[in-house]
C-alpha positions as CSV (number, residue, x, y, z in Angstrom):
1,X,39.6,4.4,-21.5
2,X,37.0,5.1,-24.3
3,X,36.9,8.2,-26.4
4,X,33.8,9.5,-24.8
5,X,35.4,9.4,-21.4
6,X,38.5,11.1,-22.7
7,X,36.5,13.9,-24.2
8,X,34.4,14.5,-21.1
9,X,37.5,14.5,-18.9
10,X,39.2,17.0,-21.1
11,X,36.3,19.3,-20.9
12,X,36.3,18.9,-17.2
13,X,40.0,19.7,-16.9
14,X,39.6,22.6,-19.2
15,X,36.9,24.2,-17.3
16,X,39.0,24.0,-14.0
17,X,41.9,25.5,-15.8
18,X,39.8,28.3,-17.0
19,X,38.4,28.9,-13.4
20,X,41.9,29.0,-12.1
21,X,42.9,31.6,-14.6
22,X,39.8,33.6,-13.6
23,X,40.8,33.3,-10.0
24,X,44.3,34.5,-10.8
25,X,42.9,37.6,-12.7
26,X,40.6,38.3,-9.8
27,X,43.4,38.1,-7.3
28,X,45.7,40.4,-9.4
29,X,42.8,42.9,-9.7
30,X,42.3,42.9,-5.9
31,X,46.0,43.4,-5.2
32,X,46.0,46.3,-7.6
33,X,43.0,47.9,-6.0
34,X,43.6,47.2,-2.3
35,X,47.4,46.7,-2.1
36,X,49.3,43.6,-0.9
37,X,48.2,43.4,2.7
38,X,44.6,42.5,1.6
39,X,43.8,38.8,0.9
40,X,41.8,38.7,-2.4
41,X,38.6,36.7,-2.3
42,X,38.4,33.6,-4.5
43,X,35.5,33.8,-6.9
44,X,32.7,31.2,-7.2
45,X,30.1,31.5,-9.9
46,X,26.5,30.1,-9.5
47,X,24.3,29.8,-12.5
48,X,20.6,30.4,-12.1
49,X,18.1,29.4,-14.9
50,X,14.4,30.4,-14.9
51,X,11.7,31.3,-17.3
52,X,11.8,35.0,-17.2
53,X,9.7,35.2,-20.4
54,X,7.1,33.0,-22.1
55,X,4.0,31.3,-20.7
56,X,5.9,30.1,-17.6
57,X,7.1,33.6,-16.7
58,X,4.8,33.8,-13.6
59,X,7.2,31.3,-11.9
60,X,10.1,33.8,-12.2
61,X,8.1,37.0,-11.2
62,X,9.9,37.3,-8.0
63,X,13.3,36.3,-9.2
64,X,14.7,39.8,-9.1
65,X,13.6,40.3,-5.5
66,X,15.0,36.9,-4.3
67,X,18.3,37.3,-6.3
68,X,18.7,40.9,-5.0
69,X,18.3,39.7,-1.4
70,X,20.8,37.0,-1.9
71,X,23.4,39.2,-3.6
72,X,23.1,41.6,-0.5
73,X,23.8,38.8,1.8
74,X,26.9,37.7,0.1
75,X,28.3,41.1,-1.0
76,X,31.2,40.8,1.4
77,X,32.1,37.2,0.2
78,X,31.3,34.0,1.8
79,X,33.5,32.7,4.5
80,X,34.2,29.0,4.1
81,X,37.0,27.7,6.5
82,X,40.1,29.8,6.2
83,X,39.1,31.2,2.6
84,X,36.6,34.0,1.7
85,X,35.0,33.5,-1.7
86,X,33.3,36.2,-3.7
87,X,30.0,34.9,-5.0
88,X,28.7,35.8,-8.5
89,X,25.2,34.8,-9.7
90,X,24.9,34.5,-13.5
91,X,21.2,34.4,-14.6
92,X,19.7,33.0,-17.8
93,X,16.3,33.1,-19.2
94,X,15.0,29.9,-20.5
95,X,12.2,31.7,-22.3
96,X,9.9,28.9,-21.3
97,X,11.5,26.7,-23.9
98,X,13.2,23.3,-23.1
99,X,15.6,23.7,-26.0
100,X,16.6,27.2,-24.8
101,X,16.9,25.9,-21.2
102,X,19.5,23.3,-22.4
103,X,21.3,26.0,-24.5
104,X,21.8,28.3,-21.6
105,X,22.8,25.7,-19.3
106,X,25.6,24.7,-21.8
107,X,26.6,28.5,-21.9
108,X,26.8,28.7,-18.1
109,X,29.0,25.6,-18.0
110,X,31.3,26.3,-20.9
111,X,31.4,30.0,-21.3
112,X,30.7,31.4,-17.8
113,X,32.6,28.7,-16.1
114,X,30.0,28.2,-13.2
115,X,30.8,25.9,-10.4
116,X,27.1,25.2,-9.7
117,X,23.7,25.6,-11.4
118,X,20.5,26.2,-9.6
119,X,17.1,25.9,-11.5
120,X,13.4,25.9,-10.7
121,X,10.0,26.1,-12.5
122,X,8.5,23.0,-14.2
123,X,10.2,20.0,-15.8
124,X,10.4,22.1,-19.1
125,X,13.0,24.2,-17.3
126,X,14.5,21.8,-14.9
127,X,15.1,18.7,-16.9
128,X,17.1,20.0,-19.8
129,X,19.3,21.9,-17.4
130,X,19.9,18.9,-15.2
131,X,20.5,16.6,-18.1
132,X,23.2,19.1,-19.4
133,X,24.8,19.3,-15.9
134,X,25.0,15.6,-15.4
135,X,26.6,15.2,-18.8
136,X,29.1,17.9,-18.1
137,X,29.7,16.8,-14.5
138,X,28.6,20.1,-13.0
139,X,26.4,20.1,-9.8
140,X,22.9,21.0,-10.1
141,X,20.1,21.6,-7.7
142,X,16.6,21.9,-8.9
143,X,13.1,22.3,-7.5
144,X,9.5,23.5,-8.3
145,X,8.4,20.3,-10.0
146,X,7.2,17.0,-8.8
147,X,10.1,14.7,-8.1
148,X,8.8,11.8,-10.4
149,X,9.0,14.3,-13.4
150,X,12.8,15.0,-12.6
151,X,14.1,11.6,-11.6
152,X,11.9,9.2,-13.7
153,X,11.6,11.7,-16.6
154,X,15.3,12.0,-17.2
155,X,15.9,8.2,-17.2
156,X,17.0,6.5,-20.5
157,X,13.9,4.4,-20.3
158,X,11.2,6.0,-18.0
159,X,8.9,3.0,-18.6
160,X,11.4,0.5,-17.2
161,X,11.8,0.8,-13.5
162,X,14.6,-1.9,-13.6
163,X,16.7,0.3,-15.8
164,X,16.5,3.4,-13.6
165,X,19.8,4.6,-12.2
166,X,20.8,7.4,-9.7
167,X,22.6,10.5,-10.9
168,X,26.0,11.7,-9.8
169,X,25.7,15.4,-10.1
170,X,22.0,16.4,-10.1
171,X,19.8,16.8,-7.1
172,X,16.1,17.7,-6.8
173,X,13.8,18.6,-3.9
174,X,10.0,19.1,-4.0
175,X,6.9,17.1,-3.4
176,X,5.7,14.1,-5.4
177,X,2.7,13.0,-7.3
178,X,1.7,10.8,-4.4
179,X,1.5,14.0,-2.2
180,X,-0.5,16.1,-4.7
181,X,-3.0,13.2,-5.2
182,X,-3.5,12.9,-1.5
183,X,-3.9,16.7,-1.1
184,X,-6.5,16.9,-3.9
185,X,-8.6,13.9,-2.9
186,X,-8.5,15.2,0.8
187,X,-9.9,18.5,-0.5
188,X,-12.6,16.7,-2.6
189,X,-13.7,14.5,0.2
190,X,-14.9,17.7,2.1
191,X,-17.4,18.5,-0.7
192,X,-20.4,16.3,-1.6
193,X,-19.9,15.3,-5.3
194,X,-20.7,12.3,-7.6
195,X,-16.9,11.5,-7.6
196,X,-16.9,12.0,-11.5
197,X,-13.6,13.8,-12.3
198,X,-12.6,15.5,-15.6
199,X,-8.8,15.6,-16.3
200,X,-6.8,18.4,-18.0
201,X,-3.5,16.7,-18.8
202,X,-1.4,18.5,-21.5
203,X,1.1,16.8,-23.7
204,X,4.2,17.8,-21.7
205,X,6.3,16.2,-18.9
206,X,3.9,17.1,-16.2
207,X,0.8,16.1,-18.0
208,X,2.1,12.8,-19.1
209,X,3.2,12.0,-15.6
210,X,0.0,13.1,-14.0
211,X,-2.0,11.0,-16.4
212,X,0.3,8.0,-16.3
213,X,-1.6,4.8,-15.6
214,X,1.1,3.6,-13.2
215,X,2.5,6.5,-11.4
216,X,-0.1,9.2,-11.9
217,X,-3.7,9.9,-11.0
218,X,-5.7,7.1,-12.7
219,X,-4.9,4.1,-10.4
220,X,-5.2,6.1,-7.2
221,X,-8.5,7.7,-8.1
222,X,-9.9,4.4,-9.3
223,X,-8.9,2.7,-6.1
224,X,-10.8,5.4,-4.1
225,X,-13.9,5.3,-6.2
226,X,-13.5,8.2,-8.4
227,X,-14.5,7.9,-12.1
228,X,-11.7,9.7,-14.2
229,X,-12.5,11.1,-17.6
230,X,-9.3,11.8,-19.5
231,X,-10.1,13.2,-23.1
232,X,-6.4,12.8,-24.0
233,X,-3.4,15.1,-24.3
234,X,-3.5,18.6,-25.7
235,X,-0.8,20.9,-26.8
236,X,0.1,23.8,-24.5
237,X,-1.2,27.3,-25.6
238,X,-4.3,25.7,-27.1
239,X,-7.2,28.1,-27.9
240,X,-10.2,25.7,-27.9
241,X,-11.1,23.4,-25.1
242,X,-14.6,22.5,-26.7
243,X,-13.8,18.7,-26.8
244,X,-12.7,18.5,-23.2
245,X,-15.7,20.5,-21.9
246,X,-17.9,18.3,-24.0
247,X,-16.4,15.1,-22.5
248,X,-16.7,16.4,-19.0
249,X,-20.3,17.4,-19.5
250,X,-21.1,13.9,-21.0
251,X,-19.5,12.3,-17.9
252,X,-21.5,14.7,-15.7
253,X,-18.0,15.6,-14.1
254,X,-18.4,17.5,-10.9
255,X,-14.8,17.8,-10.2
256,X,-12.0,19.1,-12.6
257,X,-8.4,18.6,-12.0
258,X,-5.3,18.8,-14.0
259,X,-1.8,20.5,-14.4
260,X,-1.8,23.2,-16.9
261,X,0.0,26.5,-17.6
262,X,-1.7,29.7,-16.6
263,X,-2.9,31.0,-20.0
264,X,-4.5,27.6,-20.9
265,X,-6.5,27.5,-17.6
266,X,-7.8,31.0,-18.3
267,X,-9.0,29.8,-21.7
268,X,-10.6,26.6,-20.4
269,X,-12.4,28.3,-17.5
270,X,-13.8,31.2,-19.7
271,X,-15.0,28.7,-22.3
272,X,-16.6,26.5,-19.6
273,X,-18.5,29.4,-18.2
274,X,-19.6,30.5,-21.7
275,X,-20.9,26.9,-22.3
276,X,-22.7,26.5,-19.0
277,X,-20.3,23.9,-17.6
278,X,-20.1,24.5,-13.9
279,X,-18.4,21.9,-11.8
280,X,-18.6,21.8,-8.0
281,X,-14.8,21.6,-7.4
282,X,-11.8,22.6,-9.5
283,X,-8.3,21.7,-8.3
284,X,-5.7,22.5,-10.7
285,X,-1.9,22.5,-10.3
286,X,0.6,25.0,-11.9
287,X,-1.9,27.6,-13.4
288,X,-3.7,28.3,-10.1
289,X,-0.5,28.9,-8.0
290,X,-0.6,32.5,-8.9
291,X,-3.0,35.2,-7.7
292,X,-2.7,37.1,-11.1
293,X,-4.2,34.0,-12.8
294,X,-7.0,33.9,-10.5
295,X,-7.5,37.7,-10.4
296,X,-8.0,37.5,-14.3
297,X,-11.0,35.2,-13.7
298,X,-12.9,37.9,-12.0
299,X,-15.5,36.6,-9.5
300,X,-15.7,33.3,-11.1
301,X,-12.4,32.3,-9.6
302,X,-13.9,32.3,-6.1
303,X,-13.1,28.9,-4.2
304,X,-11.0,27.5,-7.0
305,X,-8.5,25.3,-5.4
306,X,-4.8,24.3,-6.0
307,X,-1.9,22.6,-4.3
308,X,0.0,24.8,-1.9
309,X,3.8,24.4,-1.5
310,X,4.6,27.6,0.5
311,X,2.7,30.6,2.1
312,X,3.6,33.3,4.6
313,X,1.8,31.1,7.2
314,X,4.4,28.2,6.7
315,X,6.3,27.8,10.1
316,X,9.8,27.9,8.7
317,X,12.6,30.4,8.4
318,X,15.6,30.9,6.2
319,X,18.9,29.2,7.1
320,X,20.8,32.1,5.4
321,X,19.2,35.1,7.0
322,X,16.8,33.8,9.6
323,X,14.0,35.6,7.9
324,X,10.5,33.9,8.4
325,X,8.3,32.8,5.7
326,X,5.9,35.7,6.8
327,X,8.6,38.3,6.6
328,X,10.1,37.1,3.4
329,X,6.6,37.4,1.7
330,X,6.1,40.8,3.3
331,X,9.5,41.9,2.0
332,X,8.5,41.0,-1.6
333,X,5.2,42.8,-1.3
334,X,6.8,45.9,0.1
335,X,9.6,45.9,-2.6
336,X,7.3,45.2,-5.7
337,X,3.9,46.3,-4.7
338,X,2.6,42.9,-5.8
339,X,1.1,40.1,-4.0
340,X,3.3,37.2,-2.7
341,X,3.7,34.2,-4.9
342,X,4.5,30.6,-3.9
343,X,8.0,30.3,-5.9
344,X,9.4,33.1,-3.6
345,X,10.1,30.6,-0.9
346,X,11.5,27.9,-3.2
347,X,13.7,30.1,-5.2
348,X,15.2,31.5,-1.9
349,X,15.6,28.0,-0.6
350,X,17.7,26.9,-3.7
351,X,20.4,29.4,-2.6
352,X,20.0,28.1,1.1
353,X,20.8,24.6,0.0
354,X,23.7,25.8,-2.3
355,X,25.4,27.9,0.3
356,X,25.0,25.1,3.0
357,X,26.5,22.6,0.5
358,X,29.4,24.9,-0.3
359,X,30.1,25.3,3.3
360,X,30.3,21.6,4.0
361,X,32.4,20.8,0.8
362,X,36.2,20.8,1.1
363,X,36.4,22.8,-2.0
364,X,33.3,24.4,-3.6
365,X,35.0,24.7,-6.8
366,X,35.7,21.0,-7.0
367,X,32.5,19.5,-8.8
368,X,32.8,16.0,-7.2
369,X,33.2,17.4,-3.7
370,X,30.5,19.9,-4.1
371,X,28.0,17.1,-5.5
372,X,29.0,14.9,-2.6
373,X,28.1,17.7,-0.1
374,X,24.7,18.4,-1.8
375,X,23.8,14.8,-1.5
376,X,24.5,14.8,2.2
377,X,22.3,17.8,2.8
378,X,20.1,18.0,5.9
379,X,18.9,21.5,6.3
380,X,16.0,23.4,7.7
381,X,15.0,26.0,5.1
382,X,12.3,28.6,4.6
383,X,10.2,25.9,2.7
384,X,10.8,23.2,5.4
385,X,13.4,20.5,5.9
386,X,15.4,19.4,2.8
387,X,17.1,15.9,3.5
388,X,18.5,13.8,0.8
389,X,18.8,10.1,1.5
390,X,15.6,10.1,3.6
391,X,13.2,7.0,3.9
392,X,10.4,9.4,2.9
393,X,11.5,8.9,-0.7
394,X,11.6,5.4,-2.5
395,X,15.0,3.8,-2.2
396,X,15.8,4.0,-5.9
397,X,15.5,7.7,-5.9
398,X,16.5,8.6,-2.3
399,X,20.1,9.5,-3.3
400,X,18.9,12.4,-5.7
401,X,15.5,13.4,-4.3
402,X,14.3,15.1,-1.1
403,X,10.6,15.8,-0.3
404,X,9.0,19.0,1.0
405,X,5.7,19.3,2.8
406,X,2.4,19.9,0.7
407,X,-1.0,21.2,1.6
408,X,-4.1,22.4,-0.4
409,X,-6.0,25.5,-0.4
410,X,-8.7,27.7,-2.1
411,X,-8.6,31.2,-3.5
412,X,-11.1,33.3,-1.7
413,X,-12.3,36.7,-2.8
414,X,-12.3,39.4,-0.2
415,X,-13.4,42.7,-1.8
416,X,-11.5,42.9,-4.9
417,X,-8.6,40.6,-3.8
418,X,-8.0,37.0,-3.8
419,X,-6.3,35.4,-0.7
420,X,-5.2,31.9,-0.2
421,X,-6.9,29.9,2.5
422,X,-5.4,26.6,3.5
423,X,-8.2,23.9,3.6
424,X,-6.3,20.5,3.7
425,X,-3.2,19.7,5.8
426,X,-3.4,15.9,6.6
427,X,-0.1,15.3,5.2
428,X,1.6,18.4,6.9
429,X,-0.4,19.2,10.1
430,X,2.4,21.6,11.2
431,X,1.1,24.0,8.4
432,X,-2.0,25.5,9.9
433,X,-5.5,25.4,8.4
434,X,-7.3,28.6,7.5
435,X,-10.8,27.2,6.9
436,X,-12.9,24.4,5.4
437,X,-13.3,23.4,1.7
438,X,-16.2,25.1,0.1
439,X,-18.0,24.2,-3.2
440,X,-17.8,26.6,-6.2
441,X,-20.8,28.9,-6.4
């Protein structure tokens, strides 16, 4: 046995010893409080990482609501077989920083002694956490990022498909680049354009994947007769999009697409309007998910479009509580006074998948057993079915990846409020349309 393996196993055994000690302390405390006739619950710690601060904070806006509802649902413990486990959720803020995400994942594993880590909100949050979990042999469930950015992006050599290997402890579910390309082009086909497309692809995991000449937008758009103008990668939080706007105007781009963080799209769009650049269609991922981003654009945001992962009109319900998508969104709006956001459903679903896997594992504190149970998940959730090992995913990734449905929609201004209207559902007809695609005014 080599030194690395000895070290990794030593850490693994140490964590289990610490968990055992923690369980003993909890049991002693319970006996003291409730007397010997009460069976003490065995504790399970779940780590949750999200960008509560920084430029990606919109993804975590509803975390407090979702986590609060989950904690209520497990306040009396979770009955698994003959055991009742107390559930504790330990949260960490990635601060929208990949290095910080890796640091807090390490803290959760080595200091907080969690049995499982859940994470969502872009590759910059997911990938460092998942990588740390795989290294430390702790199960991890992630979402809210195209599956290619997770599975391919974390390979030792992402450019060499022959070298790609499955992971043992980390699992991811969401849609893929193939789905968002299909949704976007489906929306564009409903509007008469010259098929000239300007691309906003930043220098991050999402931008590099979307702009990749093999797995990204370029080959598919070329095949469908679109002309793509890609001015090159830019850094997140840039304050000047003059070069991109100039390139798009030179190409007479009537369509703009991309995957940018919320503050960057606001900057780009305001500068585009100032310079007189007015495309007929704008379909941008990530930034346009949130009503607050569109609201900040004023009337110029009307009919801007984006991918749609989840809405109150999705025909699904929670496996944990039975609550419908509509009622989950309504609950958030009533509790917060804010408009629903797409991550609500997916953050909720992370805990659905976690609880389902714990119920099916022989011992949810056994990392290998829990990872095996996660990999066997076939669960109907509030965001749709989550099934690992499905033929909907390429064979090389099926062990670790499950796909969820995707549609497309436009933000429509009604009075002083923007509402999402589903305009494209060919890939997921079970999700109802709300109207036809309209050109920007």
